[in-house]
ROTOR-296138 format. One record per residue: x, y, z of N, C-alpha, C, CB in turn; residue in three letters; residue number from 1. Coordinates in nm, 3 decimals, padded with zeros to 5 digits, m for minus. Glycine has a CB too. Layout:
nX;nY;nZ;caX;caY;caZ;cX;cY;cZ;cbX;cbY;cbZ;residuo;num
X;Y;Z;X;Y;Z;X;Y;Z;X;Y;Z;ala;NUM
...
***
This chain:
nX;nY;nZ;caX;caY;caZ;cX;cY;cZ;cbX;cbY;cbZ;residuo;num
m01.275;m15.760;m01.292;m01.185;m15.788;m01.402;m01.127;m15.656;m01.451;m01.258;m15.864;m01.516;met;1
m00.997;m15.654;m01.466;m00.930;m15.535;m01.518;m00.921;m15.545;m01.671;m00.789;m15.520;m01.456;thr;2
m00.880;m15.436;m01.732;m00.866;m15.433;m01.877;m00.766;m15.540;m01.924;m00.820;m15.294;m01.925;arg;3
m00.653;m15.553;m01.856;m00.554;m15.653;m01.897;m00.607;m15.795;m01.877;m00.423;m15.634;m01.818;ser;4
m00.686;m15.818;m01.773;m00.746;m15.950;m01.754;m00.847;m15.980;m01.866;m00.816;m15.958;m01.616;glu;5
m00.920;m15.879;m01.910;m01.013;m15.896;m02.021;m00.938;m15.930;m02.149;m01.098;m15.769;m02.040;leu;6
m00.829;m15.860;m02.173;m00.748;m15.888;m02.292;m00.692;m16.030;m02.287;m00.631;m15.785;m02.304;ile;7
m00.645;m16.073;m02.169;m00.592;m16.209;m02.155;m00.701;m16.313;m02.177;m00.530;m16.227;m02.016;asn;8
m00.822;m16.287;m02.127;m00.933;m16.380;m02.146;m00.969;m16.391;m02.294;m01.056;m16.336;m02.065;ala;9
m00.970;m16.278;m02.364;m00.998;m16.280;m02.507;m00.887;m16.350;m02.585;m01.016;m16.139;m02.560;leu;10
m00.763;m16.337;m02.540;m00.651;m16.406;m02.604;m00.666;m16.557;m02.591;m00.517;m16.360;m02.543;met;11
m00.708;m16.604;m02.474;m00.726;m16.748;m02.454;m00.838;m16.804;m02.542;m00.756;m16.778;m02.306;arg;12
m00.944;m16.725;m02.562;m01.057;m16.771;m02.643;m01.032;m16.755;m02.793;m01.182;m16.695;m02.605;lys;13
m00.938;m16.668;m02.828;m00.907;m16.641;m02.970;m00.756;m16.646;m02.993;m00.963;m16.502;m03.013;asn;14
m00.696;m16.765;m02.982;m00.549;m16.773;m02.995;m00.497;m16.737;m03.134;m00.503;m16.912;m02.962;pro;15
m00.585;m16.735;m03.234;m00.542;m16.699;m03.370;m00.525;m16.549;m03.389;m00.643;m16.752;m03.471;his;16
m00.573;m16.468;m03.295;m00.560;m16.322;m03.306;m00.437;m16.274;m03.230;m00.687;m16.251;m03.252;leu;17
m00.362;m16.180;m03.287;m00.246;m16.125;m03.214;m00.291;m16.037;m03.097;m00.156;m16.044;m03.310;pro;18
m00.206;m16.031;m02.997;m00.235;m15.952;m02.877;m00.260;m15.806;m02.912;m00.119;m15.963;m02.776;val;19
m00.183;m15.754;m03.005;m00.197;m15.614;m03.044;m00.336;m15.585;m03.100;m00.090;m15.578;m03.148;lys;20
m00.390;m15.676;m03.179;m00.524;m15.659;m03.236;m00.631;m15.662;m03.127;m00.552;m15.768;m03.341;ser;21
m00.619;m15.755;m03.036;m00.716;m15.765;m02.927;m00.712;m15.638;m02.842;m00.689;m15.889;m02.840;ile;22
m00.592;m15.590;m02.812;m00.578;m15.467;m02.733;m00.641;m15.349;m02.805;m00.429;m15.438;m02.705;thr;23
m00.620;m15.337;m02.935;m00.679;m15.229;m03.012;m00.833;m15.237;m03.010;m00.628;m15.232;m03.157;leu;24
m00.886;m15.358;m03.021;m01.031;m15.376;m03.021;m01.090;m15.335;m02.886;m01.067;m15.522;m03.052;ile;25
m01.030;m15.382;m02.776;m01.080;m15.348;m02.642;m01.073;m15.197;m02.620;m00.998;m15.423;m02.534;val;26
m00.961;m15.136;m02.657;m00.946;m14.992;m02.639;m01.046;m14.915;m02.727;m00.803;m14.948;m02.673;asn;27
m01.073;m14.964;m02.847;m01.169;m14.897;m02.936;m01.310;m14.904;m02.878;m01.166;m14.962;m03.075;ala;28
m01.348;m15.018;m02.823;m01.482;m15.032;m02.765;m01.499;m14.938;m02.646;m01.507;m15.178;m02.721;val;29
m01.404;m14.942;m02.552;m01.413;m14.854;m02.435;m01.404;m14.707;m02.475;m01.303;m14.887;m02.334;phe;30
m01.319;m14.677;m02.572;m01.307;m14.539;m02.619;m01.434;m14.488;m02.683;m01.193;m14.528;m02.718;gly;31
m01.501;m14.574;m02.760;m01.627;m14.535;m02.824;m01.736;m14.510;m02.720;m01.673;m14.644;m02.921;ser;32
m01.742;m14.594;m02.618;m01.841;m14.574;m02.511;m01.814;m14.442;m02.440;m01.838;m14.692;m02.410;ile;33
m01.688;m14.417;m02.404;m01.654;m14.293;m02.334;m01.682;m14.170;m02.420;m01.506;m14.296;m02.292;ala;34
m01.650;m14.178;m02.549;m01.673;m14.065;m02.639;m01.821;m14.036;m02.652;m01.612;m14.091;m02.777;lys;35
m01.900;m14.139;m02.667;m02.044;m14.122;m02.680;m02.104;m14.059;m02.555;m02.111;m14.256;m02.709;ser;36
m02.060;m14.105;m02.438;m02.109;m14.047;m02.312;m02.067;m13.902;m02.298;m02.058;m14.128;m02.192;leu;37
m01.943;m13.871;m02.338;m01.896;m13.732;m02.325;m01.970;m13.638;m02.419;m01.747;m13.725;m02.353;ser;38
m02.028;m13.693;m02.528;m02.108;m13.612;m02.620;m02.254;m13.601;m02.576;m02.101;m13.671;m02.760;glu;39
m02.287;m13.664;m02.464;m02.423;m13.655;m02.411;m02.516;m13.764;m02.458;m02.480;m13.524;m02.447;gly;40
m02.462;m13.867;m02.524;m02.544;m13.977;m02.573;m02.541;m14.093;m02.475;m02.496;m14.023;m02.712;asn;41
m02.640;m14.182;m02.487;m02.636;m14.303;m02.407;m02.595;m14.417;m02.498;m02.774;m14.331;m02.340;arg;42
m02.540;m14.523;m02.439;m02.494;m14.639;m02.513;m02.571;m14.760;m02.463;m02.340;m14.659;m02.498;val;43
m02.640;m14.827;m02.554;m02.718;m14.944;m02.516;m02.659;m15.067;m02.582;m02.867;m14.927;m02.556;glu;44
m02.622;m15.165;m02.502;m02.572;m15.293;m02.551;m02.677;m15.397;m02.515;m02.430;m15.328;m02.489;leu;45
m02.756;m15.439;m02.612;m02.868;m15.529;m02.587;m02.822;m15.654;m02.515;m02.937;m15.566;m02.719;arg;46
m02.895;m15.691;m02.412;m02.863;m15.809;m02.334;m02.757;m15.785;m02.228;m02.818;m15.918;m02.424;gly;47
m02.688;m15.673;m02.234;m02.583;m15.643;m02.137;m02.624;m15.528;m02.046;m02.452;m15.610;m02.208;phe;48
m02.654;m15.412;m02.105;m02.695;m15.299;m02.024;m02.682;m15.168;m02.099;m02.613;m15.293;m01.899;gly;49
m02.711;m15.060;m02.026;m02.711;m14.927;m02.084;m02.619;m14.836;m02.003;m02.854;m14.869;m02.089;thr;50
m02.531;m14.767;m02.074;m02.446;m14.666;m02.014;m02.511;m14.531;m02.042;m02.299;m14.672;m02.069;phe;51
m02.528;m14.451;m01.939;m02.582;m14.317;m01.956;m02.518;m14.229;m01.849;m02.739;m14.316;m01.945;ser;52
m02.570;m14.110;m01.832;m02.519;m14.025;m01.726;m02.635;m13.956;m01.657;m02.418;m13.922;m01.782;phe;53
m02.613;m13.924;m01.532;m02.712;m13.850;m01.455;m02.647;m13.718;m01.414;m02.761;m13.933;m01.330;lys;54
m02.729;m13.615;m01.408;m02.679;m13.484;m01.371;m02.710;m13.458;m01.225;m02.739;m13.373;m01.460;thr;55
m02.609;m13.422;m01.150;m02.627;m13.385;m01.010;m02.636;m13.234;m01.001;m02.510;m13.440;m00.921;arg;56
m02.736;m13.187;m00.931;m02.759;m13.044;m00.917;m02.649;m12.980;m00.832;m02.898;m13.017;m00.854;ala;57
m02.627;m12.849;m00.850;m02.530;m12.782;m00.763;m02.580;m12.785;m00.619;m02.504;m12.636;m00.810;pro;58
m02.486;m12.784;m00.526;m02.524;m12.790;m00.385;m02.417;m12.725;m00.299;m02.546;m12.937;m00.340;arg;59
m02.448;m12.712;m00.173;m02.352;m12.658;m00.077;m02.303;m12.776;00.006;m02.417;m12.545;00.013;val;60
m02.171;m12.799;00.003;m02.111;m12.907;00.080;m02.026;m12.850;00.192;m02.026;m12.997;m00.009;gly;61
m01.957;m12.936;00.261;m01.870;m12.894;00.371;m01.730;m12.949;00.350;m01.926;m12.939;00.506;arg;62
m01.630;m12.868;00.379;m01.493;m12.913;00.380;m01.475;m12.995;00.508;m01.390;m12.792;00.373;asn;63
m01.444;m13.124;00.498;m01.438;m13.207;00.619;m01.326;m13.166;00.714;m01.420;m13.350;00.580;pro;64
m01.223;m13.102;00.664;m01.112;m13.063;00.749;m01.143;m12.937;00.830;m00.986;m13.042;00.665;lys;65
m01.201;m12.837;00.763;m01.224;m12.709;00.829;m01.370;m12.688;00.870;m01.181;m12.596;00.739;thr;66
m01.461;m12.762;00.808;m01.603;m12.743;00.836;m01.664;m12.627;00.759;m01.623;m12.721;00.983;gly;67
m01.585;m12.558;00.677;m01.634;m12.444;00.601;m01.726;m12.492;00.487;m01.517;m12.361;00.543;ala;68
m01.824;m12.408;00.455;m01.913;m12.441;00.344;m01.840;m12.424;00.211;m02.040;m12.353;00.348;gln;69
m01.868;m12.516;00.120;m01.806;m12.515;m00.013;m01.917;m12.532;m00.116;m01.697;m12.626;m00.027;val;70
m01.915;m12.450;m00.219;m02.014;m12.464;m00.325;m01.965;m12.568;m00.426;m02.041;m12.327;m00.396;his;71
m02.046;m12.671;m00.447;m02.014;m12.777;m00.540;m02.096;m12.754;m00.667;m02.042;m12.920;m00.478;val;72
m02.029;m12.744;m00.779;m02.096;m12.715;m00.906;m02.174;m12.836;m00.957;m01.993;m12.670;m01.011;ala;73
m02.265;m12.810;m01.051;m02.339;m12.918;m01.117;m02.241;m13.007;m01.191;m02.447;m12.861;m01.214;glu;74
m02.267;m13.138;m01.190;m02.179;m13.229;m01.262;m02.256;m13.350;m01.313;m02.063;m13.273;m01.174;lys;75
m02.202;m13.411;m01.416;m02.262;m13.531;m01.474;m02.186;m13.653;m01.423;m02.260;m13.525;m01.629;ser;76
m02.260;m13.756;m01.384;m02.203;m13.877;m01.329;m02.238;m13.994;m01.422;m02.254;m13.903;m01.185;ile;77
m02.139;m14.076;m01.462;m02.171;m14.192;m01.545;m02.256;m14.292;m01.467;m02.042;m14.259;m01.596;pro;78
m02.347;m14.360;m01.536;m02.441;m14.450;m01.473;m02.458;m14.573;m01.562;m02.578;m14.380;m01.448;phe;79
m02.464;m14.692;m01.501;m02.483;m14.816;m01.575;m02.604;m14.889;m01.521;m02.358;m14.905;m01.569;phe;80
m02.692;m14.930;m01.610;m02.810;m15.008;m01.571;m02.802;m15.141;m01.646;m02.944;m14.932;m01.604;lys;81
m02.807;m15.252;m01.570;m02.796;m15.383;m01.633;m02.916;m15.413;m01.720;m02.779;m15.491;m01.528;thr;82
m02.892;m15.489;m01.825;m02.999;m15.536;m01.912;m03.068;m15.655;m01.848;m02.944;m15.573;m02.051;gly;83
m03.184;m15.690;m01.900;m03.264;m15.797;m01.843;m03.190;m15.931;m01.844;m03.396;m15.810;m01.918;lys;84
m03.127;m15.964;m01.957;m03.057;m16.092;m01.969;m02.940;m16.101;m01.871;m03.008;m16.113;m02.112;glu;85
m02.864;m15.994;m01.856;m02.752;m15.993;m01.762;m02.802;m16.003;m01.619;m02.668;m15.866;m01.779;leu;86
m02.908;m15.933;m01.589;m02.966;m15.937;m01.454;m03.010;m16.080;m01.420;m03.086;m15.840;m01.444;his;87
m03.075;m16.148;m01.513;m03.120;m16.285;m01.491;m03.000;m16.377;m01.474;m03.209;m16.333;m01.608;ile;88
m02.898;m16.360;m01.558;m02.780;m16.445;m01.552;m02.705;m16.430;m01.419;m02.687;m16.411;m01.668;arg;89
m02.695;m16.309;m01.371;m02.627;m16.283;m01.244;m02.702;m16.344;m01.127;m02.609;m16.133;m01.223;ile;90
m02.835;m16.335;m01.130;m02.916;m16.376;m01.017;m02.974;m16.517;m01.027;m03.027;m16.280;m01.001;asn;91
m02.944;m16.595;m01.132;m03.006;m16.725;m01.147;m02.962;m16.824;m01.039;m02.973;m16.782;m01.284;lys;92
m02.840;m16.814;m00.989;m02.792;m16.903;m00.885;m02.839;m16.864;m00.746;m02.642;m16.908;m00.887;asp;93
m02.896;m16.748;m00.732;m02.938;m16.698;m00.601;m03.086;m16.725;m00.572;m02.912;m16.549;m00.592;arg;94
m03.156;m16.786;m00.667;m03.300;m16.809;m00.649;m03.326;m16.929;m00.561;m03.368;m16.828;m00.783;ser;95
***
């Protein structure tokens, strides 16, 4: 689901709200999650999951075109872990 599909789904469920308000709400939620992660915090949404980040150590990689060694700096990677309720909901039909 894309951001616009999410906004459209929320519009169908809440026809009394203007599109502009729904768009602002969706952007505020995603913006808050991104800001919190960029500040080094984790975001926990009970029943849904946890957004955090993992740090990858510096390493020596290879340029695939030339084969030359390239030093790759340490970096933080966003990570999502599903909550128990979401995990159960996703897998209930597969049992």
